[in-house]
N, C-alpha and C positions, 0 to 999 in steps of 0.2 A: 510593288504589287507581288513581287515574287515573292518575299517575304511573308505576305497576308496568306498566300496560296499554300505556302509551307505550313504557316499555322493551321490553317483551316484543314489542312491534310490529317495534323497532328491529332488535332481534336476529333476528328471524324474517325481515326483509328481508335482513339481512348473510348470513344462510343459504341463501336464494334465490339472492342475488349471487354467493355463493362457490360454489354449485351449477353454475351457469351460466358461471362465469368459467373460461377466458378466450373472450368472446364477440367479440372484436375484437384488432387488433394491438397490443403490447404495446412502449412504447417503453424503452429503457434511457439515462439521460443521463448522459455523460460529462462530469465539469467541466474538462475539460484537450481542448486541441486534439488533432487525431488524430496518429498514429505511434507513441507512445510507448508503454511497456510495459504503463502501465494501462488505455490505450485498446484496446489489442491484448487485452488479457485479458479484455475485455467482446465485441469482435468475434469472436474465438473460438468462444465459447459461445453467441453469439447465434442462429445458423442451427439448429445441433444443437437446442437449449431451444426453438426453435419449433417445431421437427419434431415434439417430443415433446409439446406443447401443443396442436398443432394451428392455430396463429395465426402469422404473422409477429413475429419481436422484432426492431425496428429499432434500431440504436443513433445517438444524435444527440449532437454534441458542442457544448458551450454553456461554452467557456473562460472563464477571467477571475478576478481576485482569488485566485490560487493556490486555484482550486477553489471559492471559496467562493459565485460567481453563481451556478453549476449546480447545486450543492449546495442552497442556499436555494431554487431553484425547484421541487425534488424536494418539499423540506420543505413548501411551498406548495401542493402538486398535491392533488387529490382522492385520499383514501385508497380506491382501489378494485382496487389491482393492475394498473392500466392504464401507471402511469408508476414506473419504478425508478431508483435511483441506483447507478451504478457508485462506490463509495465508495473512498477510497484513504486510507491511514494517516494520511497527511500531512494532509489535510483535516481526516478525523475527528477524530484524537487529538491532534493538533500544534498546528493552528490555533486551536483555542480558546482556547490557553496565549499563543501569539505574537502574536496580532492584540489589539489594544485594545479593539474592537468585532466581533463576528463576529453574521451575521444569522439564525442558527440555532443549537439546541440538540441537540448529538449523541443525547445520552439521552432529550429530551424529545419529540422532534420525528421519530425514526426508528425504524422496527422491524428490527432486524437479520434479514436470510434467511439467508444461508449467506457465509462466507469462500471466494472462489474459490480463493486462492492465496497462497503466501509467495514473495516475490522475494527471492531471495539478493542480499546486496551483496557487494563485495569492495573492499579497501583495497589500492592497486596503486601503484608507485612507477616513475621513470624508472631505467633501468639505470645511469644514472652515481651514483644516490644509494648512499654506501658502507653501505649496508643492506641484508641477503638475507632478513632474517627480522622478525617483527614487534618481538620484545625488543630486536635490534639498532637498529630504527628507533626506539622510545622512549628509548634509550639516546642515540642521537645527538642527539634533539630535545632532551636538557637540557643540552646543550652549544651547541646553536644551534636557534632556532626554526625549525620547519618549516611551510611554508604547507601547505594541502590546498583542492583545490577540490570545489565539490558543485555539485548541479544549482540550488542557490538556498537562501537563507535561511530555517531555520524548516522544512527537509524531513528526513524521517528520514535520510537520509547526512549532513546537517549535525550532527544531533543525534546521532548515531552517533560521530562524531568528539569532541563535546562529551564525550559518556560516557567516553569512551576517555581524553580529559585529565582527567576527575574519577576514575576509576578508578586511574590510573596515574602522575598528574602528569607529564604527555608535553606539551611545549611544542610545541604546534599554533595556527597562524593560520587561520582560514577565510577562504576566497577565494569567494565565491560568483559562479556563472554562471547565464546562461539556459538550462540546461538542460546534461544529462550529458553530452553529446556535446562541446560546445564543452569542456567540464573535460578532457575525454579528451585532445582534441587538443592542448589546452596541456602537459599532462604528457608526451605525444607528442614534443611540440617542445622540451622542456625550460625551457619559461617557469615553471614550477612544479612541485617534485618527486613531489607525492603527490596521489593522487584518491581519496574515496570515491565508488562508484558502483555500479550494478546489474550482475552478472555478464555480462548480456548485451551491454552495451555495451565491456567491455573482455575479454571472453574471446579473440577472436581474436589480441590483441596480446600476451596472456599465452602462447597457445600458439607465437607465433612470435619469441617473446622480446624483442619489443620494448619491453613493461612488465613488471616484475617483480611477481608476485602476493604479496602480505605475509601476507594473510589472510583470511578470510570472519568476520564477526561474528556468523554465524546458530549454530544448535545442531547444526548436521552439515554435512559437506563438502558444495561444490556438486557435483552430476553432471555440470555443463559443466567444471568444472575439480578433478577430484578429488585433484590433486596439492599444491594448497594447503590448509594446514592451517587450522582454525577458530582463533578467539581464545581458546577454551576450551582446545584443545589447546597453544597456545602460552603459556600460562601464568594466563589471565586466568579464573578460575572462575566460570562461571554467565553469561559475557557472552555474551546472546542477542539479537541485533537482526535483525530481517529486516524488510522493506518486504512490506504486504497488501494487497490490492484483496479486495473482497467485494460482495455486492448486499445494497440496505436498498430498503425500502419506506418511504412516509410513515407515521407514528405508529399512525394509527387503522384502519389496511388489516385486513379481516378475518384472524382465526387461519389459519381455514381455507384461504385465498388463501397466505399466507405458508408456512403446512406445504407446500402442492403445491410450490411454487415450490421449496423447499428440496429436497424430495424429487426431482424431476426433476432440478435443478442437480448432485445428489450422482452422480447415474447419468451425466449429461454429461460430467462431470468424471473419471469413471475410466474414458472412451471411449479407446481407443487413438488417436484423432483428435484429442482434447483433449490429451492426455498429450504426443504427439509434439510439437505446436506449443507446449505451454508449457515444453516441455524447452527449445526454440530460444530462447523469453523467459526463461529461466532462471528459471521459474517452477515450484514443487512444488503439485500441485491438492492442495484438502482437501476442502471441501463438508461441514463440520461442522453440526451442529445450533444453530438458531435460539437456544435458550438458552447454549449453548458460544460462540458467536461473541461474544453480549451481554455473555457474560462477559469474553471478551478485550477487548472495546472499553473496559469499565469499568476494567480494570486498566491498559490502556495509557493512558488518560486520566491516570490518577493517577501512574502511572510519568511519564511526559513532564513532567508539570506540576512534579515534582523536577528533573527536568533543566534544563528550561528557566529556571526562577526559579535554580538555583543558577550557570549560563551567563549569566544576563540577556538572554535571546534576545528583540527583539521586531522587529516589522516593522511598519511605521507607514504 
């Protein structure tokens, strides 16, 4: 009986807390340096979310260890709805498989709130490469291995390349860079022939014919580069890879707080202000339910585990 009374009291306290929330500013921890697509996806929604909640929403950058440091900080924060995480698919569903030790458990330590959006990736080549389509590039690679650059080892662009190799037998050699920008610059300069990157990083060069868009690996074409076909249209049925960002709360955050956050974010993500700015970043807004977002996180963890094991990708 005593245990039951304690549980009831705790539930009542959480209800009061949820009803009073938010009573002070909210932090969104971004586990990367300022300026990237993931960071900007949080900054775009912070102000309008704060307006709807009646409290300031502050974005704080805590970079390091491929996102693991800032992510761990949120995992260990009080589950009161005042410290949130800008979760990135590379950190949440890929890092657990490529790092030998990781300081958080994606499923146990977090409550997924909503997916902010899907960032379309693109495979581009230098114009000197004698291939103008994805299939031509695949066939060319089987005669001579082709290097492809990405923003680093173990990220979504890297694993998209590994999945392409596994699906087609393409002979591709991964070249990691300290960011997508330097990789794109090296392709522009002809140092390497290919790069897997975010559409936002390559679109101006594809439009001016300085790079060739071979394909986007997502389910549909990019609104920013509608002339570039998807991998599925190029003959790879079911090939669907995009990079996502989303909001996570510490695991024991009251359900009412999680649901309120999702509700307000869903409205914010449909606003013309956010949609226009996300379009520049190459992001398709989502705003799905906590249950749907949780299901995708589980599926992606299982999916990338298979790809990582097959490719033997490790980050020491």
